[in-house]
TORRONU-212588 format. One record per residue (C-alpha): residue number from 0; x, y, z. Coordinates in steps of 0.001 Angstrom, whole numbers, plus 500000, padded with zeros to 6 digits. Example, Ala and Ser with C-alpha at 12.3 -4.5 7.8 and 13.67 -1.06 7.14 Angstrom:
REM TORRONU-212588
num,px,py,pz
0,512300,495500,507800
1,513670,498940,507140
REM end
This chain:
REM TORRONU-212588
num,px,py,pz
0,074354,493977,074943
1,073949,496441,077577
2,074658,495096,081565
3,074912,496852,084933
4,078377,496605,085459
5,080473,497864,088357
6,082393,500167,085794
7,079805,502721,086217
8,077526,501892,083417
9,073815,502132,083925
10,071873,499204,082728
11,070171,499461,079742
12,072016,503172,079471
13,072683,501762,075788
14,076597,501828,076605
15,076827,505554,077261
16,078387,506338,081479
17,075494,506675,084044
18,074031,505819,087649
19,074463,502252,088485
20,071348,500875,089268
21,072419,498453,092269
22,069147,496055,091923
23,069978,495862,088075
24,073543,495335,088746
25,072468,492690,091450
26,070356,490792,089374
27,072563,490713,086320
28,069747,492501,084190
29,070915,492988,080256
30,069312,494007,077095
31,070509,495739,073602
32,068090,498770,073277
33,065217,498099,070535
34,065166,500393,068262
35,062743,503589,068331
36,059102,502626,067196
37,059680,498705,067211
38,056882,497956,069487
39,058547,495226,071983
40,062077,495051,074183
41,063431,492103,075606
42,065740,491917,078818
43,067379,489214,080022
44,068489,487792,083426
45,070766,485151,084373
46,069279,481845,086977
47,071784,482495,090084
48,071839,482684,093658
49,071552,486701,094111
50,068363,486058,092310
51,066897,483316,094703
52,064418,482889,097380
53,064780,480928,100206
54,063855,477970,098544
55,067029,478413,095894
56,064335,478844,093522
57,063935,482429,091432
58,062353,484538,093473
59,058818,486437,092324
60,060695,490152,093088
61,063422,489132,091020
62,061060,488122,088097
63,058850,491010,088634
64,061828,493733,088202
65,063055,491288,085274
66,059164,492509,083912
67,059430,496041,084895
68,062359,496603,083433
69,061703,495049,080251
70,058291,497097,079894
71,059222,499954,080923
72,062271,499746,077956
73,059734,498966,075738
74,057440,502243,076861
75,060272,504256,076306
76,060925,503327,073299
77,057584,503429,071850
78,056274,506962,073132
79,056757,510390,072852
80,058807,509981,076219
81,061375,512839,076667
82,064163,511547,079207
83,065401,515383,079734
84,062041,516623,081070
85,060261,513648,081850
86,059857,510749,084442
87,058183,507330,083224
88,056340,505743,086238
89,054855,501853,086658
90,050688,503012,087700
91,049634,498795,087453
92,051817,495513,087073
93,049967,491899,087407
94,052595,489228,087045
95,050874,485752,086818
96,053563,483265,087771
97,053644,479787,085827
98,056888,477593,085937
99,060412,477743,087034
100,063143,478045,084372
101,064863,474672,083193
102,067723,476828,081375
103,070336,479310,082879
104,068825,482460,081779
105,065603,483797,081355
106,064144,486431,078723
107,061107,489082,079293
108,059783,490116,076102
109,057553,493292,076273
110,054965,494373,073595
111,052720,496930,073155
112,049508,496819,073641
113,048422,500823,073630
114,050152,504370,073566
115,047964,506775,074757
116,049293,510178,075528
117,050382,509800,079068
118,049322,506094,079791
119,051021,503410,078057
120,050336,499533,078270
121,052231,497014,077805
122,052160,493007,077604
123,055114,491018,078874
124,055801,487336,078738
125,059021,485563,080761
126,060634,482217,079246
127,063478,480552,079632
128,065854,480016,076442
129,064373,476861,075733
130,061137,478585,075355
131,059343,477357,078629
132,057049,479937,080084
133,058008,481245,083335
134,055443,484014,083729
135,053333,486421,082113
136,052032,490189,082745
137,050526,493072,081973
138,051864,496633,082958
139,051096,500078,082535
140,053573,503283,083112
141,052458,506976,082895
142,054635,509697,081746
143,054719,512455,084412
144,057324,515436,084590
145,060820,514607,085712
146,060701,513678,089242
147,063077,515207,092406
148,065125,512492,094056
149,063893,510890,097117
150,066313,511506,099768
151,068407,515020,099298
152,072394,514845,098310
153,071543,512431,095822
154,071191,514222,092722
155,068980,513404,089693
156,070960,512858,086340
157,068523,514241,083860
158,067864,511989,080751
159,069367,508696,082568
160,066814,506611,082573
161,065491,504910,085775
162,065158,501821,083544
REM end
């Protein structure tokens, strides 16, 4: 399972060295890259204090980040997305929160709804390891030409996904 590790491995890099995405590392996101064209992707997140809000429960933003990563991974693995020439950007995401986890891990399972020439639509369910529903979401992403870094001095790594 691929995780965001301090060793420099990128979350979701399929085990190849790459830049660490600090937010994904903080949340402990992990996944096994699905086969190309599988139609789905799953990302796991431990229920731990780094993902809690002020009430000591999972923060909605942590769940939304989990959904975003799972859906983007699903979209990338089920389209003609080219990591060397393109970026995938989230264009819309709606998350509905249904409950609290009862186990120490939550899993986002994303499934393709439609793949167009530029827009990809994905549906997602977040459950705990016991199958208890935590959240549902719909997501869309657009494939655009490779984007430049926002901050000078931070170089993009062509081919490194921003998942």
